[in-house]
C-alpha positions in Angstrom: -121.6 -35.7 -36.4 -118.9 -33.6 -34.6 -117.1 -36.2 -32.6 -117.8 -38.8 -35.6 -114.9 -37.1 -37.0 -112.7 -35.8 -34.5 -110.8 -39.2 -34.7 -110.1 -39.2 -38.2 -108.8 -35.3 -37.2 -106.7 -36.4 -34.8 -105.1 -39.2 -36.4 -104.5 -37.1 -39.6 -102.7 -34.8 -37.0 -100.7 -37.6 -35.3 -99.7 -38.6 -37.9 -97.5 -35.8 -39.4 -94.9 -35.4 -36.4 -94.4 -39.0 -36.6 -93.1 -38.3 -40.7 -91.0 -35.7 -39.0 -89.5 -37.0 -36.2 -88.5 -39.9 -39.0 -86.9 -37.7 -41.0 -85.5 -35.0 -38.4 -82.3 -36.8 -37.8 -81.9 -37.1 -41.1 -82.5 -33.4 -41.7 -80.3 -32.0 -38.7 -77.2 -34.2 -40.1 -77.0 -32.7 -43.3 -77.7 -29.1 -41.8 -74.8 -29.2 -39.1 -72.2 -31.9 -41.6 -73.0 -30.8 -44.6 -74.5 -27.5 -45.5 -73.4 -25.5 -42.0 -69.6 -26.1 -43.1 -70.3 -24.8 -46.7 -72.0 -22.3 -45.5 -68.9 -21.3 -43.4 -67.0 -21.6 -46.7 -68.9 -19.6 -48.6 -68.9 -17.0 -46.1 -64.7 -16.7 -45.6 -64.6 -16.7 -49.3 -66.3 -13.2 -49.1 -64.3 -12.5 -46.5 -61.0 -10.0 -47.3 -57.7 -11.1 -45.9 -55.8 -9.9 -43.1 -52.7 -10.5 -42.4 -52.6 -9.9 -39.0 -55.6 -11.6 -38.9 -56.1 -14.2 -41.3 -59.4 -12.1 -42.6 -61.7 -9.3 -41.7 -65.7 -9.9 -41.8 -66.0 -7.5 -45.0 -68.0 -9.0 -47.5 -66.6 -8.4 -50.9 -65.9 -10.7 -54.5 -62.8 -10.1 -54.8 -61.4 -12.9 -54.0 -63.3 -14.6 -56.7 -62.6 -11.8 -59.4 -58.7 -11.9 -58.4 -58.8 -16.3 -58.7 -61.0 -15.3 -62.6 -58.2 -12.9 -63.3 -55.3 -14.7 -62.7 -52.9 -16.3 -65.4 -51.5 -19.0 -62.7 -55.1 -20.0 -61.0 -56.4 -20.5 -64.9 -53.6 -22.5 -65.7 -53.9 -24.6 -62.5 -57.2 -24.8 -63.6 -56.7 -26.0 -67.0 -54.2 -28.5 -65.5 -56.3 -29.9 -63.3 -59.0 -31.1 -65.5 -56.4 -31.9 -68.3 -54.8 -34.7 -65.6 -58.9 -35.6 -64.9 -59.6 -36.5 -68.7 -56.3 -38.0 -68.9 -57.0 -40.3 -65.8 -60.9 -40.9 -67.3 -59.6 -41.8 -70.3 -56.7 -44.6 -68.6 -59.3 -46.1 -66.7 -61.5 -46.5 -69.6 -58.9 -48.2 -71.7 -58.2 -50.4 -69.2 -61.1 -50.9 -67.4 -63.2 -52.2 -70.3 -61.5 -54.8 -71.6 -61.4 -55.9 -67.7 -65.2 -55.8 -67.2 -65.6 -57.7 -70.1 -63.1 -60.6 -69.1 -65.2 -60.6 -65.6 -68.6 -60.3 -67.2 -67.7 -63.7 -69.2 -66.2 -65.4 -66.7 -67.1 -68.4 -64.6 -68.7 -68.0 -61.3 -65.5 -68.8 -59.7 -63.2 -67.4 -61.9 -65.7 -63.6 -61.5 -65.3 -63.9 -58.1 -61.4 -63.9 -58.3 -60.9 -61.6 -61.0 -63.6 -59.0 -58.6 -61.2 -59.2 -55.6 -58.3 -58.9 -58.1 -60.0 -55.8 -59.5 -60.9 -54.5 -56.4 -58.1 -55.2 -54.0 -56.5 -51.6 -54.4 -59.3 -50.7 -52.2 -58.4 -52.2 -49.7 -54.8 -50.6 -48.8 -54.8 -47.6 -47.4 -54.1 -44.6 -50.2 -50.8 -43.5 -48.2 -49.8 -46.8 -48.2 -50.6 -47.1 -52.4 -48.9 -43.6 -52.9 -45.7 -44.7 -50.9 -45.8 -47.9 -53.2 -45.2 -45.8 -56.3 -42.8 -43.4 -54.4 -40.5 -46.7 -54.5 -41.3 -47.7 -57.8 -41.1 -44.7 -59.6 -38.6 -42.9 -57.7 -34.8 -42.1 -59.0 -33.4 -44.7 -56.7 -36.8 -46.4 -57.5 -37.1 -50.3 -58.7 -37.5 -49.2 -62.1 -34.8 -47.1 -62.5 -32.4 -48.8 -61.0 -33.4 -52.0 -62.7 -33.0 -50.4 -66.2 -29.8 -49.1 -64.9 -29.0 -52.4 -64.3 -29.6 -54.0 -67.7 -27.8 -51.3 -69.1 -30.8 -49.6 -70.9 -30.1 -46.3 -69.4 -26.9 -44.3 -67.6 -28.6 -42.3 -65.7 -32.8 -42.5 -63.9 -35.5 -41.8 -65.9 -37.1 -38.9 -64.7 -40.7 -40.8 -64.3 -41.7 -39.1 -60.5 -42.6 -35.8 -59.2 -44.7 -34.8 -62.8 -47.8 -35.4 -64.4 -46.9 -39.0 -65.7 -46.5 -40.5 -62.0 -49.6 -38.7 -60.7 -51.6 -39.9 -63.8 -50.1 -44.2 -62.6 -51.0 -43.4 -59.0 -54.8 -41.7 -59.7 -55.3 -44.8 -62.1 -54.5 -47.0 -59.7 -57.1 -45.4 -57.0 -59.8 -44.8 -59.7 -60.0 -47.9 -61.4 -62.1 -50.0 -59.3 -64.9 -47.5 -59.8 -64.1 -47.5 -63.8 -64.6 -51.2 -63.4 -67.7 -51.9 -60.9 -69.5 -49.2 -63.2 -68.7 -50.9 -66.0 -69.8 -54.3 -64.8 -72.8 -53.0 -63.7 -74.2 -52.5 -67.0 -72.3 -54.9 -69.0 -73.9 -58.2 -67.1 -77.4 -56.4 -68.3 -76.8 -56.7 -71.8 -78.3 -59.2 -73.7 -76.5 -61.7 -75.4 -78.9 -62.4 -78.0 -77.8 -58.6 -79.1 -74.5 -59.7 -80.0 -75.2 -62.5 -81.4 -77.6 -61.2 -83.8 -75.1 -58.9 -84.8 -72.5 -62.0 -85.5 -74.9 -63.9 -87.9 -75.9 -59.8 -89.9 -72.1 -60.0 -90.7 -70.4 -57.6 -88.1 -67.2 -58.3 -87.1 -65.8 -58.4 -83.5 -64.1 -54.8 -83.5 -67.7 -53.5 -85.5 -69.7 -55.5 -82.7 -67.7 -54.1 -79.9 -67.8 -50.4 -80.9 -70.9 -50.3 -82.8 -73.2 -52.4 -80.5 -71.4 -53.5 -77.2 -69.9 -49.9 -76.7 -73.3 -48.6 -77.1 -75.6 -50.6 -74.7 -72.6 -49.9 -71.8 -72.6 -46.4 -72.6 -74.6 -45.5 -69.3 -71.7 -47.4 -66.9 -69.0 -45.7 -69.3 -71.2 -42.1 -68.3 -71.0 -43.6 -64.6 -67.7 -44.3 -64.3 -66.1 -41.6 -66.5 -68.2 -39.1 -63.8 -67.0 -40.8 -60.4 -63.2 -41.3 -61.9 -63.1 -37.7 -63.2 -64.5 -35.9 -60.3 -62.8 -38.4 -57.9 -59.3 -37.3 -59.5 -59.8 -33.4 -59.7 -60.5 -33.8 -56.1 -57.5 -36.2 -55.1 -55.1 -34.0 -52.5 -52.4 -37.0 -51.2 -52.0 -38.1 -54.6 -50.6 -35.4 -56.1 -49.4 -33.8 -53.5 -46.5 -37.0 -52.8 -46.5 -38.3 -56.6 -46.2 -34.7 -58.1 -44.0 -32.7 -55.5 -43.2 -29.6 -55.5 -44.0 -29.4 -59.9 -47.6 -30.3 -59.8 -50.4 -28.2 -59.1 -53.6 -29.0 -58.6 -57.0 -27.6 -56.8 -56.8 -29.3 -54.1 -52.9 -28.8 -53.3 -53.3 -25.6 -53.7 -55.8 -25.0 -51.7 -53.5 -27.1 -49.2 -50.9 -24.1 -49.5 -53.3 -21.6 -48.9 -54.5 -23.0 -45.8 -51.4 -24.2 -44.1 -49.1 -22.4 -45.0 -50.2 -18.2 -46.9 -52.9 -19.0 -44.3 -55.0 -16.9 -47.1 -58.1 -18.6 -45.9 -60.7 -16.8 -47.2 -58.6 -17.0 -51.3 -58.7 -20.9 -50.5 -62.6 -20.8 -49.0 -62.9 -19.1 -53.1 -60.8 -22.5 -54.8 -62.8 -25.0 -52.4 -66.0 -23.6 -54.5 -64.3 -22.9 -57.8 -63.7 -26.9 -57.5 -67.1 -27.3 -56.3 -68.6 -25.6 -59.2 -66.7 -27.6 -61.4 -68.0 -30.8 -59.9 -71.2 -29.6 -60.0 -71.2 -28.9 -63.7 -69.4 -32.2 -64.8 -72.4 -33.8 -62.9 -74.6 -31.6 -64.9 -73.0 -32.5 -68.0 -73.2 -35.9 -67.1 -77.1 -35.8 -66.9 -77.5 -34.0 -70.0 -75.5 -36.5 -72.2 -76.5 -39.8 -70.1 -80.4 -39.0 -69.3 -82.8 -41.8 -70.3 -85.4 -41.1 -72.6 
């Protein structure tokens, strides 16, 4: 009887290492390249700043208290959130009709429109940002053209401000919104729209009360991706905003590279991370499936 149970026990024990070996590389990868760096930054955010040695290993919450109690950082946080909301709203307004056009197009036109919509992702981010500098600069194409035709006498201040940063971020994140919307709109049953029309609903009512409601999961996913990408962006706010636009990412860069206040920079990193987690949790509550 004992010999009959041995193979079963050996098989059960032998199957455990196989499963462990299968997931071990993934676990080790995440521990080394995700959990490890974040844990190091967490410790750094709890250290005290030292002008001579960058930081001391004294554990304290002073960095978090100083950030949360400083008006500059609160205004910077508010500006970052408003920038993310503005970019999200603009991409939704622009991306919704574009996604509808892609879904309703024929196979060839649909492929062409998708390529056009996703083309910004095929160009390097720095190249795209410098292209906006060429367009929006004081001597850029837009100001030069307006001055040539006599509409303005002096260059318009359309660079180094939140307007320029918003335009650049919309260009970067619009494909994310379109992809999210197209994926949901393709699953909308056309018969539902036809039923609303047969019941007397006009085009605007069908769009706002039926189509938009059915596309809400895509709106939520696209808004989440765009907002988190916008508030975490560094290159676009840094180049298009100059020294006049401060976001969490640009201030983190300044703290690590110029002020050399690494503990405060790490604190701002976790503030940005907490903001992203809060938005993800809010999205989960608002768009969770019943």
